[in-house]
N, C-alpha and C positions, 0 to 999 in steps of 0.2 A: 241358449247362446250357440250359434253355429258359425261356419266359416264366412257366410255372407254378412253376418253382424259384425264380425271382426274387420272385414273388408271395408264396410261402411265407416266404422270408427276411425280406421287408418287412412281412409281416402284412397284406396287402391282397389284393384280387382280381386275377386276370390282366387283366381289362379296365382296371383302374386303372393297372397297369403299362404296358399298351399306350398309354393316353392320355398318360402321362408321357413315354415315349420317342418318341412321335410328335407331341409338342408340342400336344396337344389337351386340356390339363389346366387349363382356366380355372376349373372348379368344384372343383378339388382344393386342399386346404389347403397352405400353404407347408411345414409340418412334414412332411406325408405325401410331398409332391413331392420334398423334399430327401432323405428317407429312401430312397425308391426310386432316385433318381439316385445316391446314395452306393453302394448295393449293386450297381447296374449298373456303376459305375466299378470297384469293388473286384474284381468277377468278370469284368471286360472283356467283358461280354455284348454280342453283336452279333445283332440280329434276323435270323432265317433269311432274310427277304426281301432282306437286304443282303449276304448271304454265299453262297458256294458251297462248302458243307461236304460232304465233305472236299475240301481243295485238294490235288491230286495232287503238287504240287511244293513243298510247304511242310512243314518239320519244326520241332519245338520243342526247345529245350534248357533244362533246368531244373537249376540247381546248388543245392546246399544252402546255400552261402554265397558271398560275393564272391570273385572270382578276378582282381582287378585287376592282379596281377603274375604271372599264370599263363598259359602259352602253350597250355594244353589247348584253350581256345576257338579259338586261332589254327588248330590242327589240324582242329577240327571245321568251322569256317567254310570253310577252304580245300578240304576234301574235299567238303563240301556243294555249294559252287560248281562244283567240277570235275564233279559229277554232275548239275548243273542244278537244284539245290534252293535255295530261299530258307530263311532261318532266323529264328526268333523266340527271344529269349534272356531268361530270367528267373532271379532268385535268390530263394530262400526265406528267406534270412537266418536259417537254423536255427530257423525258426518253423513249426510244423505247420499252424497256421491259414493262414498265408501260402502255404504249399505247396499246400494244398487249393484256395485261390483261384487260384493260378498254373496248376494243372492244369485248372481249369474254364475259365480264360481261353484256354489253348492249345486246348482242345476247341472253344470258341466261335469261335476263329480258323480252325478247320477243318484243323488239322494232320493228316497221315496217319501220323506217327511222332514219338516223343519220346525224346531221350537224357536220362535222368532220374537224378539223384543224390539218393536219398531222404534225408530229415532223420533218420529213425529207423527201427527195425524195424517200428514200428506203421504207418509210411507205406505199407508193402506191402499193407495191407488195401485200398488204392485201386487196386491193380494189376488185379484181376479185373474191376472195373467198366470200366476203360479198355480192356482186351482185348476185353470183350464189345461195346464200341462200335466195334470194328474198328481201334483204334489200335495200331500196331506199337511195341514198347518195347525199348529197350536200357538197362539199369541200370548204374550204376557206383558205386564207393564201398563202404564196409564194410557198408552196410545195404541193398544192392541184391539180396540173395538169392544162391542158389548159382551163378548164371551171371553175376554182376556183374563188370564190368571193374574191376580194382584197380590203382592206382598203388602202387609198392612203398615207401610211406613207413615202414611198420613195419620192414621188413628193412633199409632204408637207415639208419634211426636206430640199429638194432642194429649194423650194420657200422661206422658212423663212431664209435660209442661203443667198439666193440671195438678200433678203431685206436688209441684213447687208452689203453685198458686194456693192450694189447699193448706199449705203450711205457713201461709202469710207472706210469701215473696211477691214483691211488686216490681222488682228490677231484675229481669231475667234475660240472659243472653243465650243465643243459639249458635252452637259451634258445629259447623258442617264441613264435609269434604265433598268436592265436586265428584259426581258419579251418579249411579243409577237412582239413588234414593233422595238426592238433594232437593229437587223441586217438591216432591211429596212431603218431605220432612218439614221444609219451611212452611208449606201450606198448613200442615197440622199445627205447627207452632203459632202461626199467625191466628188461626181459628181459635185456639185456646185463649190467647190474649184477648181477642175481640169479645169472646163470650164472657170473659171475666172483667170487662170494662176497661181494659188496658190498651193503649195505643201501640200499634206495631210500627217500627221504624227500621229502615235498612241498616242503620248503625248498630242494631242489636245483633246482627248476623256477622259471625266471624268464620274465617276459613282456616285459621291456625291459632296456636296459643301465643299470640303476638304480645308485645310489650304493652300495647294499649289496653288489651283485655286484662292482663295481669295487674296493671295499674288501677283499672276501674274496680277490680275485685278488692285490691288492697285498700282503696279509698271507700269501699262499700257502696260505690255507685252501682255495682252489680253484686247481688247477693246469691243468685242461683244461676246455674248453667245447665242447659240440656245439650246433649251431644248425639250426632247421628251415627258415629262410629266409636267403638270402644278404644281404639288406639289413640284417637284424639283426646278422649277423656283421660286416658292414662298419662298422656304427655302433659296435659294441663295439670293434673294431679301432682305429677312429679316436679314440675317447675315451681308450682306454688309451695309444695312441701320444702323445697330448697330455700324458699324465702320465709319459711316458718309460718305459712298459712295452712290451716288444716280443716278438713271437713269433720263434722258439720258445724263446728262453732264459728268458723270464719266465713264459710260459704257452703252452699249445698251443690251437689253435682249428681246428675243422673244421665245415663247413656243407654242407647241401644247396644246390643251385643249379639254377635253371630253364635249359632248353636255349636258349630264345629268347623274344622277345616282350616284353621289358622292358628298361628302361635298366640294371637291375642286371646282366643277362646280358651287356651290352656292356662291362662293366668287366673287362678281360682282363689286368690286370697280374699275376695269379696270386700276389698277396701272401698270399692265404688258401687253405688246402687245402680242396678241395671234391669232392663227388660230384654229378655232373650228372644230373638227372632228365629223361628225354625226354618232357616233358609234351605237346609238339606231336604226337609219334608216337602217344602214347596217345589223344589226341583224334582223330587220323586213323583209327585202328583202330576206335574206338567208332562213329564216323560211318559208316565203310564197312560195319560190321556192320548198322547200322540201314538203310542203303540196300539192302543185300542182302535184308533182311526185307521191306521195302516192295515190292521188285521180284520177290519170290518166288524168289530164287536164293540162299537162305541157305547160307553155308558156315561152318564152325567157325573162328572167329577168336579169338585170345587175345593178351594183351600180356605180354611177359616182358622183363626187362632185367637184364643182368649188370652189377653196379655195381663201379666201381673208382675209386681216387683219381685226380683230374686232376693233382694236384701235391702235394708234401709240404712246401711252403714254410713253413707255420705249424705243422708237427708236429715234436715232439721229445720227449725224455725230460723228466720233471718237473724243474723248476728246483732246483738245489742252492744253498743259501746259502753253500756252500764252493767254488763254481766259481772257478777260479783264472784271473786275467787274464793275457792275452798281449799283448805289443807287437810289432809287425812294422815293420821299417825297410827300405824297398825301393822298387822301381820301380812306377810306375802308368802304364799305357798304355791306349790304345784299340786293340784288336786288330782287324785285318782278316783274316778267314779266307778263303783262296782254295782252292777244290777244283780240283785239276788231275789230268790223266790220269797224269802221272809227275812226280817232283820235278825241279826245274831242275838242269841240269849245264852246265859251261862250254861256251859257244858255241851252246847250244840255246835255242830260244824255245818257251815253253809257254803254252797258253791256259787261262784259268780259266773254268769253266762255271757256278760259283756263288760268291757272295761274301756275307759277313756281317760286321757290325761289332758289337763288344761290349767291355765293360770287361775289361782284362787287365793284364799285368805281374805278375811273380812276387810282388812285395810285396802287391798287391791280391788276387791269387789265394790266397795263403797266408792272408791275413787273412780272406777269405770262407770258406776251408776250416775255419779254427779256429772261426769263428762258427757254421758249420753243425753243428759237433760240440759246440756248447753252451757254449763258453768265451767270456767277454767279451773283446773284442779292440779295440785301438787301432792305427791305421795311421799311420805317420809317413812323409811323402814330399812331393814337389812335383808340381804340375800347372801347365799354362800359364795364360795369361789369355785363352784362346780359347774358343769355344763347347763344345769337347769337355770342358772342365773341368766345365761344368754337368752333363754326362752322368755324369762320374765321381762327383760328389757325390750325384747322385740314385741311382745304382746302389749306392754304398756304403751309403746309408741303407736302400735296399731289402734289402740283405743283412745289416743290423744291425751294420755295422762303424762304430765310432766314428771319424769323420773329422776330429776337432778338430786332429789333428797333421798334416793335409794342407794345405799352404799353396799359394797361387797365386804363380807367379813372373812378375812384370811383364815383358812383352815376349818371353816364351818361349811355345813351343807345347807342348801336352801330348804326352807320349811316344807313339810309334806303333810297332806291331809288325805285320809282314806275315807271315802264317803260311800256308805252302803245305802242303796235306794231300793225300796220294795215296789212291787207292781202298783200299790196304792199311792205311790209318790212320797211316802214317809221316808225319812232318812235318819241315819246314825253316823256320827263322824268321829274318827280317831285321828289325833294330831301328833306329828313329830315336829316340835317347835323349830329345831335346827337353828339357823341364824336369827330367827325372831327372838330367841331367848337371850341374844347378845345385845339387844337394843335397851340401853339404860338411860337414866336421867342425863348423864354427861353427854351422851350422844345427841340427845334432844337439844340440850343447851348449845352444843357446838353447831347445830343446824338452825339456830334461831332466825337467821336471815330469811328462811323460807316462810316464816310466819308473818313477815311484814306485808301489809296490804290485804291479808286474808280476812274475810268477813265471817267465816265459819270454820270451826275445827271439829272434825269427826275423829273420835278415838275409840275404836273397839279394843277391848282389854285382853286380846290374845297375846299381848307383849307384856314384859315385866311391869309390875304395878308402879315402880318408881318412874318409869318412862311415861306411863299414863298420867301420873300426877304432874310431872314436869311439863308435859304437853299442854295440860289444862292451865297451868300457871302461865306459860308463855302466851297462850291464846288470850287469857284474861289481860295480860300486860299489853297486848296489841289490839285489844278491843274486839276480839272475835267471839261470836256465839259458840259455846261448847256443847257438843252432843256426844254422849258416852254410851256405848253398848257394852254392858257388863257380861262378857262372854268368857268362858273357860276360867272362871275365878270363883272362890267360895266366900269371899268377903270383899268389902270396899273399905279402904282406910278412912278414918274420920276426917282427915284433912282433904280428901278428894271431893266429897259431896258438896261442900260450899262452893267449889269451883265449877260445878256442873250446872249448866242452864237447863238442859233436857237430858234425862236419863231414860233409856229405851231398853228395858229387859223384856224377854218373853215371860210366860207364866212360870216356867220351871226355873229360869234364872232369878226371877223375883223371889221365889220361895227359898232359893239357895242363899242369896245375899241378905235376905230379910226374913228369917224363919218366924219372927214374931208376927202375930196376927193370924186370923183365921181365914181371911179371904183376900182377893186381889185389892179391893178397895182399901182395906185396913193397912196392908203392907205398903201400898203406894203412899198413903198419908204418913206412915212412919218414916219413910225415906225423905219425904218433904220436910218432916219435922227435924230431920238430921242435917238439913241444909240444901238438898237438891231443889232447884227452882221449879221444874216441872217433871212429872213422871208419866211416861206413856208406856203402857204395858200392851205388847202385841199378843193377840189371842187367837192367831190362826184364822180359821174360817169364821170365827165369831167377831173378827174385826180388831178393835183396840179399846183400851180404857184410858181416858185422859184425866189426869189429876194435876191441877194447877191452882194458882191463887184465885180463889173465888169461882173455880170451875171444876166440876167433876162430871164426866160424861162418857157413856159408852157409844162408840161409833161402829156401825155395822160394816161388814165387808161385802163386796159384790160376790155373787155365787159363781164359782168356777169349778171345772173338773181338773183336779190336780194331777200332774204327771211327775213333778219333782219339786219338793218344798225347800230344797237346800238353801237357796239364796233369797228367800222371802224377806227375812229380816234386813238384809243388806239393801234390797230394793226399797223397803219401807223407809229406812233411814236416809238413803240417797235422795228420794223424792221429798221427804220431809224437809231436809236442809235446803234443797233447791227451791222448793215452793215458798219457804219462809224468806229466803233471800229475794224471791220474786215478789215480795210484799203481800203474800197471802196471810190471813190471820191464822192463828194456831189451829182452830177447828177445821178450816178449809184445807190447810196444809196436811193435817192428819187424815182427813177424808181422802185426799188425792194420794197420800202415801198408801192407804188401804188398796186403792186401785193399782198402784205400782206393784205392790206385793202380790195381789191377785193375778195380775198379768204374768208375773215371773213364774208362778207355779204351773202355768200351762205349757211351759217349754222346758226342755232338758238343759242342764248346765246352769251356770250362774251368769257369767258375763254376757253370753248371748241371749239371756232371758230378760235382761234389764231394759226397761222401757225408755223410749225417747220422748222428748217434750211434746211433739205433735201428737203422738199416739196417746200419751197420758191426758192431755187436754181434751182430745176427742172422746176418749173413754169416759172421762169425768162428766163432760157435757151430756153425753148420751145417758149416763146414769142419772143425772139430774132430771132429764126429760122423762125417763121411765118412772121416776118417783112421783113426778107431777101427774 
């Protein structure tokens, strides 16, 4: 862009332009003067005498639209600075005329290279002119030609839509924001639906968390949502939470997320399932490519990213109006996990090299496990009046567990558990009961309302035995299946066993509560003879032994490499209950429970290791296929 070009655009002579920009325009009309100045401003024209074009250490960046929450620019700027280049950044706002003006402005500024995201395919007609002027170019985006750098928005949208399709969703909405990724994202969404035999309709695409979308999710006309931007997903998540709709039991949600450079990327509570796009790395590679061109040492650079879920917190099967509610009565602890070289033995001192604190207790763990498998669940128990209780309530809300039945005990401390874990994944647990010890039969009776409508009651016996008996009595009164885990006790009262539909001890617990008999089978039969309906003994890597009316059977477990066995029993019971409520027969439910337990030991911690419904069904089907 030179003075002659400005003169043509303004419809005046070059000398008139010269007078205006050099403030020697006394004889020029106000109208002409303003027209010339406006064009000079729009095209960022700088007289040659005031510039040194080209500037060897100056590069331009031209995006087709704003990237206010995109870290691509962060990567470009960091790389440019590292190589000693200054940058000028423009946005064309998806306007071809503005794009032309921005390119002219960059040339006037004397840049030696431009990272350019064209507005449209027609924009490429400007490329030859720029190259002829000696400007080095790197293009990015869908309209940048054959060698354009591309962010994987289309494939990412395809993948996250497929995540929902694979979990059984057939009514999926697409929530997008107008911007750089919109067209590609919708294209990927449409492709995933088409390949899954589902029709695409423009009514499935939303640009905000509007009342129409909220209403369709509430009526389950929409069961899953894919989002192009994390802040859109977060907004939808928050609005639905205010209406008491939660993932994944009421709907599933999955979103793209930037890797860095925005406040949204700093939100790390992992409540929403995401695919992280490495925008900053993309920007770094694009800038490195331009620098190599400028410095005549061009190498073939490309950007490729394998996408994977960061977490599955908000993903599940489509909600079922018939999901059966579960009540869990049991212990609630704050667990302290200590990784040790070997488990403690009498007279020895061991040192822990890592420690973690998180929500635990068999009551809380089983409630979270049931919730992860898609059943509504209410937890009944006690916590202290200390700061740990706040953590308990926050975590239960995070895992979508109804905590209305969890009461604070004045003057008590929240229960604690100290879990020693060896490198082999074996564990040893020491418990400080705290407020759990204050949960008695009267407390259970006073909370009878929570038993109404429940189809199953889980009762791990880390709370006083009179509370265990009362819970089973109320469950029977309300027609709920009772499943009891006899943990942290040395005997079971005679009045309890007739109230238990399924008793689930491990091998050590079985020997403790029933020392009579020489083996697992004999002890299980003895407990059934005392009134228990079914006894399922968990046997670790050997699976489980099932003893019921007319049925005695060993069920093997899938082979896994354990890293932490702490929550295997809770995972087993949660899956057993959910599968039975889903109309699986006892053997099938126990087999699936074996898979849930095996899955849990391959991950650290308890709550985070509990399996979701989709993963459980997929693992079980794969296991059946392998056996065949």
